[in-house]
PyMOL commands that place a pseudoatom at each C-alpha (Angstrom):
pseudoatom trace, name=CA, resn=MET, resi=1, chain=A, elem=C, hetatm=0, pos=[36.503, -24.419, 8.415]
pseudoatom trace, name=CA, resn=GLU, resi=2, chain=A, elem=C, hetatm=0, pos=[33.873, -21.771, 9.084]
pseudoatom trace, name=CA, resn=GLU, resi=3, chain=A, elem=C, hetatm=0, pos=[30.384, -22.902, 9.926]
pseudoatom trace, name=CA, resn=LYS, resi=4, chain=A, elem=C, hetatm=0, pos=[27.646, -21.313, 7.817]
pseudoatom trace, name=CA, resn=LYS, resi=5, chain=A, elem=C, hetatm=0, pos=[24.781, -19.946, 9.843]
pseudoatom trace, name=CA, resn=PRO, resi=6, chain=A, elem=C, hetatm=0, pos=[21.329, -20.290, 8.327]
pseudoatom trace, name=CA, resn=THR, resi=7, chain=A, elem=C, hetatm=0, pos=[19.851, -16.970, 7.332]
pseudoatom trace, name=CA, resn=ALA, resi=8, chain=A, elem=C, hetatm=0, pos=[16.165, -16.125, 7.432]
pseudoatom trace, name=CA, resn=LYS, resi=9, chain=A, elem=C, hetatm=0, pos=[14.631, -15.579, 4.024]
pseudoatom trace, name=CA, resn=LYS, resi=10, chain=A, elem=C, hetatm=0, pos=[12.696, -12.383, 3.716]
pseudoatom trace, name=CA, resn=GLU, resi=11, chain=A, elem=C, hetatm=0, pos=[9.830, -12.696, 1.297]
pseudoatom trace, name=CA, resn=ILE, resi=12, chain=A, elem=C, hetatm=0, pos=[9.147, -9.746, -0.943]
pseudoatom trace, name=CA, resn=GLY, resi=13, chain=A, elem=C, hetatm=0, pos=[5.558, -8.953, -1.857]
pseudoatom trace, name=CA, resn=ALA, resi=14, chain=A, elem=C, hetatm=0, pos=[2.364, -7.346, -0.708]
pseudoatom trace, name=CA, resn=PRO, resi=15, chain=A, elem=C, hetatm=0, pos=[1.965, -6.694, 2.996]
pseudoatom trace, name=CA, resn=GLU, resi=16, chain=A, elem=C, hetatm=0, pos=[-0.200, -9.042, 4.980]
pseudoatom trace, name=CA, resn=VAL, resi=17, chain=A, elem=C, hetatm=0, pos=[-3.853, -8.039, 4.706]
pseudoatom trace, name=CA, resn=PRO, resi=18, chain=A, elem=C, hetatm=0, pos=[-6.046, -8.289, 7.810]
pseudoatom trace, name=CA, resn=ALA, resi=19, chain=A, elem=C, hetatm=0, pos=[-9.164, -10.419, 7.677]
pseudoatom trace, name=CA, resn=GLU, resi=20, chain=A, elem=C, hetatm=0, pos=[-12.082, -8.883, 5.811]
pseudoatom trace, name=CA, resn=ARG, resi=21, chain=A, elem=C, hetatm=0, pos=[-14.311, -6.675, 7.911]
pseudoatom trace, name=CA, resn=THR, resi=22, chain=A, elem=C, hetatm=0, pos=[-17.950, -5.981, 7.167]
pseudoatom trace, name=CA, resn=PHE, resi=23, chain=A, elem=C, hetatm=0, pos=[-19.594, -2.698, 8.112]
pseudoatom trace, name=CA, resn=TYR, resi=24, chain=A, elem=C, hetatm=0, pos=[-23.268, -1.788, 7.765]
pseudoatom trace, name=CA, resn=ALA, resi=25, chain=A, elem=C, hetatm=0, pos=[-24.172, 1.879, 7.280]
pseudoatom trace, name=CA, resn=ASN, resi=26, chain=A, elem=C, hetatm=0, pos=[-27.607, 3.457, 7.027]
pseudoatom trace, name=CA, resn=PHE, resi=27, chain=A, elem=C, hetatm=0, pos=[-26.395, 6.998, 6.438]
pseudoatom trace, name=CA, resn=ALA, resi=28, chain=A, elem=C, hetatm=0, pos=[-23.612, 8.809, 4.652]
pseudoatom trace, name=CA, resn=GLY, resi=29, chain=A, elem=C, hetatm=0, pos=[-22.366, 12.348, 5.086]
pseudoatom trace, name=CA, resn=PHE, resi=30, chain=A, elem=C, hetatm=0, pos=[-20.323, 14.181, 2.464]
pseudoatom trace, name=CA, resn=LYS, resi=31, chain=A, elem=C, hetatm=0, pos=[-17.682, 16.892, 2.586]
pseudoatom trace, name=CA, resn=VAL, resi=32, chain=A, elem=C, hetatm=0, pos=[-15.877, 18.321, -0.417]
pseudoatom trace, name=CA, resn=GLY, resi=33, chain=A, elem=C, hetatm=0, pos=[-12.604, 20.224, -0.559]
pseudoatom trace, name=CA, resn=LEU, resi=34, chain=A, elem=C, hetatm=0, pos=[-10.381, 21.342, -3.386]
pseudoatom trace, name=CA, resn=TYR, resi=35, chain=A, elem=C, hetatm=0, pos=[-8.210, 18.225, -3.213]
pseudoatom trace, name=CA, resn=ASP, resi=36, chain=A, elem=C, hetatm=0, pos=[-10.453, 15.573, -1.734]
pseudoatom trace, name=CA, resn=PHE, resi=37, chain=A, elem=C, hetatm=0, pos=[-13.945, 14.221, -1.201]
pseudoatom trace, name=CA, resn=ILE, resi=38, chain=A, elem=C, hetatm=0, pos=[-14.746, 12.841, 2.228]
pseudoatom trace, name=CA, resn=ILE, resi=39, chain=A, elem=C, hetatm=0, pos=[-17.544, 10.378, 2.897]
pseudoatom trace, name=CA, resn=ASP, resi=40, chain=A, elem=C, hetatm=0, pos=[-18.539, 9.443, 6.441]
pseudoatom trace, name=CA, resn=PHE, resi=41, chain=A, elem=C, hetatm=0, pos=[-20.451, 6.168, 6.574]
pseudoatom trace, name=CA, resn=GLY, resi=42, chain=A, elem=C, hetatm=0, pos=[-22.237, 5.358, 9.822]
pseudoatom trace, name=CA, resn=ARG, resi=43, chain=A, elem=C, hetatm=0, pos=[-25.236, 3.981, 11.643]
pseudoatom trace, name=CA, resn=SER, resi=44, chain=A, elem=C, hetatm=0, pos=[-28.102, 6.084, 12.928]
pseudoatom trace, name=CA, resn=ASP, resi=45, chain=A, elem=C, hetatm=0, pos=[-30.349, 5.205, 15.841]
pseudoatom trace, name=CA, resn=PHE, resi=46, chain=A, elem=C, hetatm=0, pos=[-33.343, 6.525, 13.808]
pseudoatom trace, name=CA, resn=SER, resi=47, chain=A, elem=C, hetatm=0, pos=[-33.976, 9.371, 16.250]
pseudoatom trace, name=CA, resn=GLY, resi=48, chain=A, elem=C, hetatm=0, pos=[-31.430, 11.506, 14.462]
pseudoatom trace, name=CA, resn=GLY, resi=49, chain=A, elem=C, hetatm=0, pos=[-28.475, 10.457, 16.588]
pseudoatom trace, name=CA, resn=VAL, resi=50, chain=A, elem=C, hetatm=0, pos=[-25.391, 8.597, 15.503]
pseudoatom trace, name=CA, resn=ILE, resi=51, chain=A, elem=C, hetatm=0, pos=[-24.497, 5.339, 17.240]
pseudoatom trace, name=CA, resn=GLU, resi=52, chain=A, elem=C, hetatm=0, pos=[-21.214, 5.859, 19.069]
pseudoatom trace, name=CA, resn=ASP, resi=53, chain=A, elem=C, hetatm=0, pos=[-18.122, 4.441, 17.340]
pseudoatom trace, name=CA, resn=SER, resi=54, chain=A, elem=C, hetatm=0, pos=[-20.106, 3.685, 14.196]
pseudoatom trace, name=CA, resn=VAL, resi=55, chain=A, elem=C, hetatm=0, pos=[-18.552, 6.092, 11.705]
pseudoatom trace, name=CA, resn=ILE, resi=56, chain=A, elem=C, hetatm=0, pos=[-15.929, 5.242, 9.107]
pseudoatom trace, name=CA, resn=ARG, resi=57, chain=A, elem=C, hetatm=0, pos=[-14.389, 8.159, 7.201]
pseudoatom trace, name=CA, resn=ILE, resi=58, chain=A, elem=C, hetatm=0, pos=[-13.049, 7.563, 3.692]
pseudoatom trace, name=CA, resn=TYR, resi=59, chain=A, elem=C, hetatm=0, pos=[-11.030, 10.124, 1.737]
pseudoatom trace, name=CA, resn=PHE, resi=60, chain=A, elem=C, hetatm=0, pos=[-11.077, 10.136, -2.076]
pseudoatom trace, name=CA, resn=SER, resi=61, chain=A, elem=C, hetatm=0, pos=[-9.126, 12.175, -4.594]
pseudoatom trace, name=CA, resn=PRO, resi=62, chain=A, elem=C, hetatm=0, pos=[-11.434, 13.988, -7.037]
pseudoatom trace, name=CA, resn=GLN, resi=63, chain=A, elem=C, hetatm=0, pos=[-10.428, 11.453, -9.711]
pseudoatom trace, name=CA, resn=HIS, resi=64, chain=A, elem=C, hetatm=0, pos=[-11.270, 8.473, -7.491]
pseudoatom trace, name=CA, resn=ALA, resi=65, chain=A, elem=C, hetatm=0, pos=[-14.564, 10.077, -6.426]
pseudoatom trace, name=CA, resn=LYS, resi=66, chain=A, elem=C, hetatm=0, pos=[-15.602, 10.538, -10.053]
pseudoatom trace, name=CA, resn=SER, resi=67, chain=A, elem=C, hetatm=0, pos=[-14.559, 6.979, -10.884]
pseudoatom trace, name=CA, resn=LEU, resi=68, chain=A, elem=C, hetatm=0, pos=[-16.609, 5.676, -7.934]
pseudoatom trace, name=CA, resn=HIS, resi=69, chain=A, elem=C, hetatm=0, pos=[-19.574, 7.759, -9.125]
pseudoatom trace, name=CA, resn=MET, resi=70, chain=A, elem=C, hetatm=0, pos=[-19.407, 6.224, -12.605]
pseudoatom trace, name=CA, resn=ILE, resi=71, chain=A, elem=C, hetatm=0, pos=[-18.974, 2.654, -11.347]
pseudoatom trace, name=CA, resn=LEU, resi=72, chain=A, elem=C, hetatm=0, pos=[-21.729, 2.977, -8.752]
pseudoatom trace, name=CA, resn=GLY, resi=73, chain=A, elem=C, hetatm=0, pos=[-24.094, 4.429, -11.371]
pseudoatom trace, name=CA, resn=LYS, resi=74, chain=A, elem=C, hetatm=0, pos=[-23.472, 1.468, -13.670]
pseudoatom trace, name=CA, resn=GLN, resi=75, chain=A, elem=C, hetatm=0, pos=[-24.055, -1.006, -10.829]
pseudoatom trace, name=CA, resn=ILE, resi=76, chain=A, elem=C, hetatm=0, pos=[-27.318, 0.706, -9.833]
pseudoatom trace, name=CA, resn=GLN, resi=77, chain=A, elem=C, hetatm=0, pos=[-28.471, 0.573, -13.462]
pseudoatom trace, name=CA, resn=LYS, resi=78, chain=A, elem=C, hetatm=0, pos=[-27.714, -3.182, -13.613]
pseudoatom trace, name=CA, resn=TYR, resi=79, chain=A, elem=C, hetatm=0, pos=[-29.546, -3.717, -10.318]
pseudoatom trace, name=CA, resn=GLU, resi=80, chain=A, elem=C, hetatm=0, pos=[-32.639, -1.877, -11.553]
pseudoatom trace, name=CA, resn=GLU, resi=81, chain=A, elem=C, hetatm=0, pos=[-32.642, -3.775, -14.846]
pseudoatom trace, name=CA, resn=ARG, resi=82, chain=A, elem=C, hetatm=0, pos=[-32.639, -7.021, -12.894]
pseudoatom trace, name=CA, resn=PHE, resi=83, chain=A, elem=C, hetatm=0, pos=[-34.858, -6.217, -9.891]
pseudoatom trace, name=CA, resn=GLY, resi=84, chain=A, elem=C, hetatm=0, pos=[-36.834, -3.095, -10.822]
pseudoatom trace, name=CA, resn=GLN, resi=85, chain=A, elem=C, hetatm=0, pos=[-36.565, 0.591, -10.059]
pseudoatom trace, name=CA, resn=ILE, resi=86, chain=A, elem=C, hetatm=0, pos=[-35.310, 1.624, -6.636]
pseudoatom trace, name=CA, resn=MET, resi=87, chain=A, elem=C, hetatm=0, pos=[-37.877, 3.932, -5.076]
pseudoatom trace, name=CA, resn=LEU, resi=88, chain=A, elem=C, hetatm=0, pos=[-36.770, 6.694, -2.726]
pseudoatom trace, name=CA, resn=GLU, resi=89, chain=A, elem=C, hetatm=0, pos=[-38.980, 8.297, -0.112]
pseudoatom trace, name=CA, resn=GLU, resi=90, chain=A, elem=C, hetatm=0, pos=[-39.075, 12.063, -0.207]
pseudoatom trace, name=CA, resn=LYS, resi=91, chain=A, elem=C, hetatm=0, pos=[-37.995, 13.583, 3.053]
pseudoatom trace, name=CA, resn=LYS, resi=92, chain=A, elem=C, hetatm=0, pos=[-40.855, 15.730, 4.296]
pseudoatom trace, name=CA, resn=LYS, resi=93, chain=A, elem=C, hetatm=0, pos=[-39.967, 19.177, 5.592]
pseudoatom trace, name=CA, resn=ASP, resi=94, chain=A, elem=C, hetatm=0, pos=[-41.774, 20.417, 8.652]
pseudoatom trace, name=CA, resn=LYS, resi=95, chain=A, elem=C, hetatm=0, pos=[-43.678, 23.564, 7.734]
pseudoatom trace, name=CA, resn=LYS, resi=96, chain=A, elem=C, hetatm=0, pos=[-44.244, 25.991, 10.559]
pseudoatom trace, name=CA, resn=GLU, resi=97, chain=A, elem=C, hetatm=0, pos=[-47.714, 27.386, 10.543]
pseudoatom trace, name=CA, resn=GLY, resi=98, chain=A, elem=C, hetatm=0, pos=[-47.937, 31.054, 11.275]
for i in range(1, 98): cmd.bond("trace and resi %d" % i, "trace and resi %d" % (i + 1))
show_as sticks, trace
zoom trace
């Protein structure tokens, strides 16, 4: 009589997801190509420099970029209805006197 060897069961499903990571960014840079939108999120040291190893680059298809634009706009509208208008400071340009 042959002895049956136990076999390992392989579960089918989504791959294991790593633990959630949080990233704070105080600037974003944008690049646009024919087939994708690229957003670099990062942290600035407020003197114009970028903190080393602080940039995350995310690629979007044009369709996903437009979808993100619409969703983000709706969320900003809800925020402002609840908490008031978000005020932006105008960036002042240095004018050379001459």
